C-alpha positions as CSV (number, residue, x, y, z in Angstrom):
1,M,43.1,95.9,-155.3
2,K,45.2,97.4,-152.5
3,L,42.3,97.0,-150.0
4,V,41.9,93.3,-150.9
5,L,45.7,92.7,-150.5
6,S,45.7,94.6,-147.2
7,A,42.9,92.3,-146.0
8,L,45.0,89.3,-146.9
9,V,48.0,90.7,-145.0
10,L,45.8,91.4,-141.9
11,A,44.3,87.9,-142.0
12,A,47.9,86.5,-142.3
13,A,48.9,88.3,-139.1
14,A,45.7,87.1,-137.4
15,A,46.6,83.5,-138.3
16,T,50.1,83.8,-136.6
17,A,49.1,82.1,-133.3
18,R,47.5,79.1,-135.0
19,A,50.5,78.7,-137.4
20,D,53.1,78.9,-134.6
21,T,51.3,76.4,-132.4
22,G,50.9,73.9,-135.3
23,S,47.2,73.6,-134.5
24,A,45.8,72.7,-137.9
25,G,42.1,71.9,-137.1
26,D,40.3,72.0,-140.5
27,D,43.1,74.0,-142.1
28,Q,44.7,71.1,-144.0
29,V,45.3,71.0,-147.7
30,V,46.6,68.8,-150.5
31,V,49.4,70.3,-152.6
32,V,48.8,70.2,-156.4
33,N,51.6,71.4,-158.7
34,A,50.0,73.0,-161.8
35,A,53.1,74.9,-162.9
36,S,55.1,71.9,-164.3
37,K,58.5,73.6,-164.4
38,M,61.4,71.4,-163.5
39,Q,63.3,74.1,-161.8
40,E,60.5,74.5,-159.2
41,R,61.2,71.2,-157.5
42,G,63.1,72.7,-154.6
43,Q,60.3,75.2,-153.9
44,V,57.7,72.5,-154.0
45,E,59.6,70.2,-151.6
46,R,60.1,73.1,-149.1
47,L,56.5,74.0,-149.2
48,R,55.5,70.5,-148.5
49,R,57.9,70.2,-145.6
50,V,56.7,73.4,-144.0
51,L,53.0,72.4,-144.2
52,D,53.8,68.8,-143.0
53,S,55.7,70.0,-140.0
54,R,52.8,72.2,-138.9
55,H,50.2,69.4,-139.5
56,M,48.6,71.4,-142.4
57,L,49.4,68.8,-145.1
58,V,46.9,66.0,-145.8
59,R,48.9,62.8,-146.3
60,L,47.8,60.6,-149.2
61,D,49.1,57.5,-150.9
62,E,52.8,58.0,-151.8
63,H,52.2,57.4,-155.6
64,L,49.2,59.8,-155.6
65,E,51.2,62.5,-153.8
66,A,53.9,62.2,-156.4
67,A,51.4,62.6,-159.2
68,L,49.8,65.6,-157.5
69,D,52.9,67.6,-156.9
70,G,54.7,66.7,-160.2
71,R,57.4,64.4,-159.0
72,D,56.5,61.6,-161.4
73,V,57.6,63.4,-164.6
74,Q,60.5,65.4,-163.2
75,L,64.1,64.5,-163.8
76,A,65.6,63.0,-160.6
77,D,69.2,62.7,-161.5
78,V,70.1,65.6,-163.7
79,E,72.9,66.8,-161.5
80,Q,74.4,63.3,-161.2
81,I,74.1,62.9,-165.0
82,Q,76.0,66.2,-165.5
83,D,78.7,65.2,-163.0
84,A,79.2,61.8,-164.7
85,Y,79.4,63.5,-168.1
86,M,81.9,66.1,-166.9
87,Q,84.1,63.2,-165.4
88,L,83.9,61.4,-168.7
89,D,82.1,58.5,-167.0
90,Y,79.7,58.0,-169.9
91,K,78.6,54.5,-168.8
92,A,77.4,55.8,-165.5
93,A,75.7,58.8,-167.2
94,C,73.8,56.5,-169.6
95,K,72.7,54.2,-166.7
96,L,71.2,57.3,-164.9
97,I,69.5,58.4,-168.1
98,D,68.0,55.0,-168.7
99,A,66.6,54.9,-165.2
100,D,65.1,58.4,-165.5
101,E,63.7,57.7,-168.9
102,A,61.9,54.5,-167.9
103,R,60.4,56.2,-164.8
104,V,59.2,59.3,-166.7
105,L,57.6,57.1,-169.5
106,E,55.8,55.0,-166.9
107,A,54.5,58.0,-165.0
108,S,53.6,60.1,-168.1
109,V,49.9,59.6,-167.4
110,A,50.3,62.0,-164.5
111,G,51.8,64.9,-166.5
112,D,53.7,66.1,-169.5
113,P,56.9,63.9,-170.0
114,I,58.1,66.0,-172.9
115,P,60.4,68.5,-171.1
116,A,62.2,65.7,-169.2
117,L,62.5,63.5,-172.2
118,A,63.8,66.3,-174.4
119,E,66.5,67.1,-171.8
120,L,67.5,63.4,-171.6
121,S,67.8,63.3,-175.4
122,Q,70.1,66.3,-175.2
123,W,72.4,64.4,-172.8
124,R,72.3,61.3,-175.0
125,G,73.4,63.5,-177.9
126,L,76.2,65.0,-176.0
127,I,77.5,61.6,-174.9
128,A,77.2,60.2,-178.5
129,Y,79.3,63.2,-179.7
130,A,81.9,62.6,-176.9
131,E,82.2,59.0,-178.0
132,E,82.8,60.1,-181.6
133,Q,79.4,59.1,-182.9
134,P,78.3,62.3,-184.6
135,D,75.4,60.7,-186.6
136,E,73.9,59.3,-183.4
137,A,74.4,62.7,-181.7
138,V,72.4,64.3,-184.5
139,R,69.6,61.7,-184.1
140,W,69.3,62.5,-180.4
141,F,69.4,66.2,-180.9
142,R,66.7,65.9,-183.5
143,A,64.7,63.9,-181.0
144,A,64.9,66.8,-178.6
145,Y,63.5,69.0,-181.3
146,H,60.7,66.5,-182.2
147,L,59.7,66.6,-178.6
148,N,60.2,70.3,-177.9
149,P,60.6,72.6,-180.9
150,A,61.6,75.4,-178.4
151,W,64.5,73.3,-177.1
152,T,68.0,74.9,-177.1
153,I,71.1,73.3,-175.9
154,E,72.8,74.7,-172.8
155,K,75.5,77.2,-173.9
156,K,78.1,75.9,-171.4
157,L,77.8,72.5,-173.0
158,A,77.9,73.5,-176.6
159,S,81.3,73.6,-178.3
160,P,81.4,74.9,-181.9
161,S,81.3,71.3,-183.1
162,V,78.3,70.5,-181.0
163,R,76.5,73.6,-182.2
164,A,77.1,72.5,-185.8
165,L,75.5,69.2,-185.1
166,V,72.6,70.9,-183.3
167,K,72.1,73.1,-186.4
168,K,72.1,70.0,-188.6
169,A,69.5,68.4,-186.3
170,K,67.1,71.3,-186.9
171,R,66.7,70.0,-190.5
172,E,64.3,67.0,-190.6
173,A,65.7,63.7,-191.8
174,T,65.1,63.0,-195.5
175,E,64.8,59.3,-195.1
176,T,61.6,57.7,-193.8
177,G,60.6,54.5,-192.1
178,T,57.3,52.9,-191.1
179,L,55.7,52.6,-187.7
180,R,52.9,50.0,-187.3
181,V,50.7,50.2,-184.2
182,D,48.3,47.4,-183.3
183,V,46.2,48.1,-180.2
184,E,43.4,46.7,-178.2
185,P,40.8,48.2,-177.7
186,A,40.3,49.1,-181.4
187,E,39.0,52.6,-180.5
188,A,42.4,53.6,-179.0
189,R,44.2,56.7,-180.3
190,V,47.8,57.0,-181.2
191,S,49.9,60.3,-180.9
192,V,53.5,60.8,-181.9
193,D,55.7,63.5,-180.4
194,G,52.7,65.2,-178.8
195,Q,50.6,65.5,-181.9
196,E,46.8,65.1,-182.1
197,G,45.8,61.4,-181.8
198,Q,45.2,59.2,-184.9
199,D,43.7,55.8,-185.4
200,P,46.0,52.8,-185.0
201,G,47.6,51.6,-188.2
202,R,50.7,52.1,-190.3
203,Y,52.4,55.5,-190.5
204,E,55.3,56.7,-192.6
205,M,57.5,59.2,-190.8
206,P,61.1,60.6,-190.7
207,V,63.7,58.2,-189.3
208,G,64.9,58.8,-185.8
209,Y,63.5,58.7,-182.2
210,H,59.9,59.4,-181.6
211,L,57.6,59.4,-178.6
212,V,54.5,57.2,-179.1
213,R,51.6,57.5,-176.7
214,I,48.5,55.3,-177.0
215,T,45.3,56.1,-175.1
216,A,41.7,54.9,-174.8
217,K,38.8,55.7,-172.6
218,D,38.7,53.8,-169.2
219,H,42.2,52.3,-170.0
220,A,45.7,53.0,-168.7
221,P,47.8,54.7,-171.4
222,Y,50.9,53.3,-173.0
223,T,54.0,55.4,-173.8
224,E,57.2,54.3,-175.6
225,L,60.2,56.0,-177.1
226,V,60.8,54.2,-180.4
227,E,63.5,54.4,-183.1
228,V,62.2,54.5,-186.7
229,T,64.8,53.2,-189.1
230,P,65.1,53.5,-192.9
231,K,63.1,51.1,-195.1
232,K,62.0,49.1,-192.1
233,T,58.7,48.7,-190.2
234,E,58.9,49.3,-186.4
235,K,56.0,47.4,-184.7
236,I,54.2,48.1,-181.5
237,A,51.5,45.6,-180.4
238,V,49.9,46.3,-177.1
239,T,46.7,45.6,-175.2
240,L,45.9,48.5,-172.9
241,D,45.1,47.6,-169.2
242,T,41.8,48.7,-167.6
243,E,42.3,52.0,-165.8
244,S,43.1,51.4,-162.2
245,K,42.4,53.8,-159.3
246,Q,46.0,55.0,-159.4
247,Y,45.8,55.7,-163.2
248,R,42.5,57.4,-162.8
249,A,43.9,59.7,-160.1
250,A,46.9,60.5,-162.3
251,R,44.6,61.3,-165.2
252,L,42.5,63.6,-163.0
253,V,45.7,65.4,-161.8
254,D,46.7,66.0,-165.4
255,E,43.3,67.3,-166.4
256,T,43.2,69.6,-163.3
257,T,46.7,71.1,-163.9
258,A,46.0,71.6,-167.7
259,A,42.8,73.6,-166.9
260,P,43.1,77.4,-166.5
261,P,42.8,78.9,-163.0
262,G,39.4,79.5,-161.6
263,Q,36.1,77.7,-162.5
264,A,37.6,75.2,-164.9
265,R,40.4,74.2,-162.5
266,L,37.9,74.0,-159.6
267,K,35.9,71.4,-161.7
268,G,39.1,69.3,-161.9
269,V,39.8,69.7,-158.2
270,R,36.2,68.6,-157.4
271,A,36.9,65.3,-159.3
272,L,40.0,64.9,-157.2
273,S,38.0,65.5,-154.1
274,R,35.6,62.7,-154.9
275,L,38.6,60.4,-155.2
276,T,40.5,61.5,-152.1
277,G,37.7,62.8,-149.8
278,V,39.7,66.0,-149.2
279,K,38.0,69.4,-149.7
280,R,40.8,71.9,-149.8
281,Y,43.7,72.0,-152.3
282,L,46.7,74.3,-152.4
283,V,47.5,74.7,-156.1
284,I,50.9,75.9,-157.3
285,E,49.9,78.0,-160.3
286,D,53.3,79.5,-161.2
287,G,56.8,80.0,-159.9
288,T,60.5,80.2,-160.4
289,D,63.6,79.1,-158.5
290,D,63.0,81.8,-155.8
291,H,59.2,81.9,-155.4
292,V,55.9,80.1,-156.1
293,T,52.5,81.6,-156.7
294,L,49.7,79.8,-154.9
295,R,45.9,79.7,-154.7
296,V,43.6,77.7,-152.5
297,Y,40.7,75.8,-154.0
298,D,37.8,75.0,-151.6
299,V,35.5,72.3,-153.0
300,G,33.0,72.7,-150.1
301,S,32.4,76.4,-150.6
302,K,33.0,76.3,-154.4
303,K,35.3,79.2,-153.9
304,V,39.0,80.0,-154.5
305,S,41.4,82.3,-152.6
306,L,43.2,85.3,-154.0
307,S,46.5,84.2,-155.5
308,F,49.6,84.9,-153.4
309,D,53.4,84.5,-153.6
310,V,55.7,82.7,-151.3
311,Q,59.3,83.7,-151.5
312,G,62.1,81.1,-151.1
313,S,63.6,83.3,-148.4
314,E,60.3,83.3,-146.3
315,S,60.5,81.6,-142.8
316,S,58.4,78.6,-142.2
317,S,56.1,80.6,-139.9
318,A,55.6,83.2,-142.6
319,I,54.7,80.5,-145.2
320,A,52.2,78.9,-142.7
321,R,50.6,82.3,-142.0
322,L,50.1,83.1,-145.7
323,V,48.5,79.7,-146.3
324,L,46.2,80.0,-143.3
325,A,45.2,83.5,-144.3
326,A,44.3,82.3,-147.8
327,L,42.0,79.7,-146.2
328,E,40.0,82.5,-144.4
329,P,36.4,82.8,-145.9
330,D,36.9,86.6,-146.3
331,N,39.7,86.0,-148.7
332,M,37.8,83.6,-150.9
333,V,36.1,84.6,-154.1
334,D,33.8,82.9,-156.5
335,A,35.8,80.7,-158.9
336,G,34.0,82.2,-161.9
337,S,35.4,85.6,-161.1
338,V,39.0,84.6,-161.7
339,A,40.2,86.1,-164.9
340,L,43.5,86.2,-166.7
341,R,44.9,89.7,-167.3
342,G,46.2,90.4,-170.8
343,K,49.0,92.8,-171.8
344,G,46.6,95.6,-172.1
345,G,45.2,95.1,-168.6
346,G,41.9,93.6,-169.7
347,P,40.5,90.1,-169.7
348,E,42.1,87.6,-172.1
349,K,40.9,84.2,-173.3
350,W,42.8,81.6,-171.3
351,Y,43.9,79.6,-174.3
352,D,45.5,82.6,-175.9
353,H,47.8,83.1,-172.9
354,W,48.1,79.8,-171.2
355,Y,49.8,77.7,-173.9
356,V,52.4,78.5,-176.5
357,W,52.0,76.5,-179.7
358,A,55.2,76.0,-181.7
359,A,55.4,74.3,-185.0
360,V,58.3,73.1,-187.2
361,G,58.1,71.5,-190.6
362,A,57.8,67.7,-190.3
363,V,56.1,64.7,-191.6
364,T,53.1,63.8,-189.4
365,L,51.3,60.5,-189.1
366,G,51.1,59.7,-192.8
367,A,51.0,63.3,-194.1
368,V,53.2,66.4,-194.3
369,G,52.4,68.8,-191.4
370,G,53.9,70.2,-188.3
371,Y,54.9,69.1,-184.9
372,E,53.0,71.0,-182.2
373,L,54.2,71.5,-178.6
374,M,52.0,72.6,-175.7
375,S,54.1,74.4,-173.1
376,R,53.3,76.6,-170.1
377,K,53.8,80.3,-170.2
378,P,53.8,82.5,-167.0
379,T,50.6,84.4,-166.5
380,T,49.3,87.1,-164.2
381,V,46.2,86.1,-162.5
382,T,43.9,88.3,-160.5
383,G,41.1,87.1,-158.2
384,F,38.5,89.7,-159.2
């Protein structure tokens, strides 16, 4: 392992001249964000700026780039929402929330909208409480739990009264309502709050806000946040549009980022390559506020680089050198040799480590069951 890492460092040093002159040649990549953590946004933007300034970034259609690097399902205005809330300007906060919610729902084909929508539900609940609407606050806090059973309210925002409402929201509503979904084409599938898809029809479920997603092969998906009310039927009637190139690209991005590192992800990258014509992809596989973990996927050679970290404190030259080093053939390995390392140091099945499945008691589509959430968990990945 030390010898391989030393080789990567030496190759990085050898790439210094090319990086500093900005001569890209064939060393251009497309950035794909497979980490899907909202707090990584700053690191992603800095990485893109560095690569772009050194002519190492392939420029694509703006909407496709947003889908690839995760911008479409990220919250754009969370700081502004918080500022408006703290200044008691609830009207302005709600306007920002509405805009973010509409954008995230429309772009949900390109990634997982649940983290963003759960946070927006939190802010709606806080605003409802501030406006002396405790029952509405409970409904929105409960919506956050429906979307993300692991959700917890920020401590600095939670007074004792708010914490009491959040605790109440953890208990599912006893009243139920009906959701009716009529869809064309008939073979479409309907999922609620991230559950497994069901056939279109009528479903009895707890009252409150629920995320409804409708999908069908070769069609653009439809996503809506609906409110189910007691003793009333909420109706959704929709005809799905035929899948456009933009939607197909977004779907391929989602499939690629959902796949585990290595061979499975390279397969998704290969599909993206057929769409874009680009052979090399720089995939963000993990990260935090102060660093990102990267890996290069080369469709032409059917190989991947060793994973490497870029710290937020790195200079632009250092970032460029590391990326160029990862592109060197000597630092590429067969995609099938990438394995996840478990707690005991040995290989681990990717699905045992890549997703955390959480469940809470709830009424599913027409039956008693559990809400399931698929969320990312940091992993340690080795290239051999």
